[in-house]
C-alpha positions in Angstrom: 4.4 16.2 -3.9 5.0 13.8 -1.0 6.3 14.3 2.5 10.0 14.3 3.2 11.4 11.7 5.7 11.9 14.5 8.2 8.3 15.6 7.9 7.1 12.0 8.3 9.3 11.5 11.4 8.1 14.8 12.9 4.4 13.8 12.3 4.9 10.4 13.8 6.7 11.9 16.8 3.9 14.3 17.5 1.3 11.5 17.2 3.2 9.5 19.8 3.4 12.4 22.2 -0.3 13.1 21.8 -1.1 9.4 22.3 1.0 9.3 25.5 -0.9 12.3 26.9 -4.3 10.7 26.1 -3.3 7.4 27.6 -2.5 9.2 30.9 -6.0 10.7 30.8 -7.5 7.3 30.0 -5.9 5.7 33.1 -8.1 8.0 35.1 -11.1 6.7 33.2 -10.9 2.8 33.6 -14.7 2.4 33.0 -14.5 4.2 29.6 -17.1 6.7 30.5 -15.4 9.2 28.2 -16.0 7.4 24.9 -14.6 10.1 22.8 -11.2 9.9 24.6 -10.9 6.2 24.0 -12.0 6.5 20.4 -9.4 9.1 19.7 -6.7 6.8 21.3 -7.8 3.9 19.0 -7.7 6.3 16.0 -4.1 7.5 16.8 -2.9 3.9 17.3 -4.4 3.0 13.9 -2.6 6.0 12.3 0.7 5.0 13.9 0.4 1.5 12.6 0.3 2.7 9.0 
């Protein structure tokens, strides 16, 4: 059984909120020393694009 439109909208909203928080943290790391953080941001952007 698939996800309802409400569930999909809620999931997308939560991904956007998490992405916003991670991007704030990434601004403090301009040299990308925290590789895991930047990889997670890229992964979230990819999920949102789908």
